[in-house]
Backbone as numpy.savetxt, mean C-alpha at the origin, in Angstrom:
# Nx Ny Nz CAx CAy CAz Cx Cy Cz
15.58 -8.47 13.57 15.34 -7.23 12.65 13.42 -6.77 12.00
13.06 -6.55 12.51 11.92 -6.11 11.51 12.00 -5.54 9.75
11.14 -6.22 9.08 11.14 -6.17 7.85 10.28 -5.33 7.56
9.31 -5.33 8.25 7.21 -4.92 7.71 6.79 -4.59 9.15
6.07 -3.40 9.04 5.61 -2.64 9.87 3.66 -3.36 9.47
3.10 -3.30 10.22 1.32 -3.80 9.91 0.70 -2.66 10.77
-0.39 -1.97 10.35 -0.87 -1.49 10.91 -2.28 -1.62 11.04
-2.97 -1.76 12.18 -4.30 -2.71 11.80 -5.48 -1.74 12.63
-6.51 -2.02 12.52 -7.95 -1.46 12.56 -8.26 -3.36 13.22
-9.40 -3.84 12.46 -9.68 -4.87 13.69 -9.15 -6.04 12.50
-8.69 -5.49 11.16 -7.47 -6.42 10.60 -6.62 -5.35 9.99
-5.50 -5.98 9.90 -4.13 -5.18 8.76 -5.27 -4.45 7.88
-4.71 -3.28 7.28 -5.13 -2.36 6.31 -3.79 -1.77 5.53
-2.70 -1.88 6.19 -1.73 -1.88 5.88 -0.29 -2.22 5.99
0.34 -2.50 5.35 1.75 -3.23 5.50 2.86 -2.43 4.66
3.53 -2.28 5.64 4.93 -1.14 5.19 6.51 -1.42 5.05
7.01 -1.73 4.00 7.84 -1.87 3.90 9.34 -0.77 3.75
9.65 -0.72 4.66 11.42 0.18 4.64 12.36 -0.25 3.09
12.29 0.67 2.24 13.51 0.31 1.01 14.40 1.57 1.19
15.66 1.54 0.55 16.12 2.42 0.64 16.15 3.86 0.29
15.17 3.80 -1.32 14.55 4.94 -1.96 12.90 4.83 -1.63
12.16 4.16 -0.53 10.92 4.94 -0.61 10.42 3.60 0.38
8.89 3.99 0.48 8.55 3.34 1.70 7.35 2.56 0.56
7.43 0.98 0.85 6.56 0.26 -0.26 5.36 0.05 0.62
3.94 0.38 0.73 3.08 0.17 1.10 1.84 -0.88 0.59
2.01 -1.64 1.05 0.43 -2.98 0.63 -1.05 -2.42 1.06
-1.69 -2.15 0.62 -2.90 -1.79 0.89 -4.43 -2.76 0.42
-5.45 -3.07 0.99 -6.02 -3.56 1.02 -7.45 -2.72 -0.12
-6.83 -2.61 -1.40 -7.68 -1.63 -2.16 -7.86 -2.77 -3.57
-8.83 -2.73 -4.18 -8.84 -3.29 -5.62 -8.38 -2.39 -6.90
-7.11 -3.50 -6.94 -6.39 -2.26 -8.23 -7.17 -2.16 -9.35
-8.50 -2.71 -9.63 -9.22 -2.53 -10.48 -10.38 -1.31 -10.40
-10.02 -0.67 -9.30 -10.79 0.51 -9.10 -10.19 1.80 -8.81
-9.22 1.88 -9.06 -7.73 2.45 -9.04 -6.83 2.67 -10.23
-7.10 3.98 -10.58 -6.27 4.54 -11.92 -4.57 4.61 -11.77
-3.93 3.10 -11.88 -2.83 2.64 -11.58 -1.82 3.90 -12.43
-0.92 4.28 -11.51 -0.24 5.18 -12.44 1.43 4.23 -11.95
2.39 4.19 -12.91 3.82 4.21 -13.12 4.73 4.31 -12.13
5.35 3.96 -11.18 5.76 4.00 -10.31 5.58 4.58 -9.06
4.23 4.88 -8.92 3.34 5.12 -7.61 2.43 4.02 -7.33
2.03 3.08 -8.04 0.48 2.29 -7.60 1.18 0.99 -8.58
0.50 -0.15 -7.93 1.11 -1.41 -8.97 0.37 -2.28 -8.48
-0.60 -3.15 -9.17 -1.48 -4.11 -8.87 -0.38 -5.48 -8.67
-0.60 -6.06 -7.60 0.02 -7.12 -6.74 -0.40 -8.62 -6.95
-2.26 -8.74 -7.63 -2.96 -9.58 -7.71 -1.78 -11.04 -8.10
-1.33 -10.66 -9.18 -0.85 -12.41 -10.78 0.98 -12.31 -9.54
0.95 -11.25 -8.31 2.20 -11.55 -8.32 2.48 -12.19 -6.73
3.47 -13.09 -6.45 3.78 -13.64 -5.05 4.16 -12.29 -4.62
3.51 -11.94 -3.48 3.86 -10.60 -2.23 3.40 -11.21 -0.87
4.19 -10.54 -0.12 4.11 -10.85 1.71 2.93 -9.41 2.14
2.19 -9.78 2.62 1.04 -8.74 3.30 -0.34 -8.78 2.71
-1.44 -8.83 3.06 -2.64 -9.29 2.67 -3.35 -7.95 1.45
-2.85 -7.05 0.90 -3.64 -6.68 0.31 -2.68 -6.76 -1.45
-4.03 -5.87 -2.27 -3.16 -6.23 -3.68 -2.85 -4.80 -3.84
-2.70 -4.05 -3.47 -2.73 -2.78 -4.22 -1.22 -2.56 -3.45
0.09 -1.81 -4.03 1.04 -1.28 -3.89 1.32 -0.26 -3.72
1.31 0.89 -3.49 1.88 2.34 -3.06 3.32 2.46 -2.78
4.27 3.12 -3.70 5.61 3.31 -3.08 5.52 5.21 -2.94
5.82 5.26 -1.85 5.83 6.84 -1.02 7.65 7.06 -1.41
7.44 8.31 -1.95 8.84 8.71 -2.19 9.08 10.50 -1.19
7.95 10.92 -1.56 7.99 12.06 -0.61 6.62 12.58 -0.12
7.10 13.69 0.29 5.61 14.34 1.12 4.55 14.33 -0.03
4.30 14.70 -1.02 3.49 15.06 -1.91 2.55 13.35 -2.51
3.38 12.15 -2.18 3.07 11.07 -2.36 2.33 10.55 -1.37
2.73 11.17 -0.09 1.36 10.80 0.91 0.35 11.60 0.80
0.16 12.59 0.30 -1.02 13.42 0.17 -1.83 12.46 -0.62
-1.14 11.83 -2.00 -1.57 11.39 -3.30 -2.27 10.30 -2.47
-1.53 9.38 -2.27 -2.27 8.23 -1.64 -3.44 8.23 -0.52
-3.60 9.56 0.41 -4.38 9.36 1.39 -5.83 8.63 1.31
-6.20 9.02 0.05 -7.36 8.28 -0.41 -7.13 6.31 -0.06
-6.04 6.11 -0.74 -6.14 5.24 -0.80 -5.73 4.17 0.55
-5.53 5.13 1.35 -5.20 4.67 3.17 -6.80 4.40 3.24
-7.45 5.27 3.12 -8.77 5.41 3.74 -9.41 4.46 3.46
-9.46 4.57 2.19 -10.06 2.95 1.57 -10.20 1.77 2.33
-8.40 1.33 1.80 -8.14 0.29 2.50 -8.80 0.26 4.28
-8.50 1.61 5.26 -8.37 1.23 6.38 -10.16 1.00 6.89
-10.75 1.28 5.47 -12.79 1.16 5.83 -12.90 -0.30 5.43
-11.97 -0.79 5.21 -12.50 -2.41 4.50 -12.00 -3.27 5.26
-11.19 -2.79 6.25 -10.27 -3.46 7.39 -10.96 -4.17 8.80
């Protein structure tokens, strides 16, 4: 059973975990360059985590996908 999906360019840029209430996406985005929003984005640098990125994004609604599009794009561009 898969626990994670990885989307790749030349390198992975998004790691997606399916949870009961949200898609949890880890991105290659520097959390210092993002305004962190409680419950939506989280800095993973000081936590043990799977995946190659340092920013976690929680997607619960279609509006969250729209809000995260810039972050997805930024992660894709550095991959």
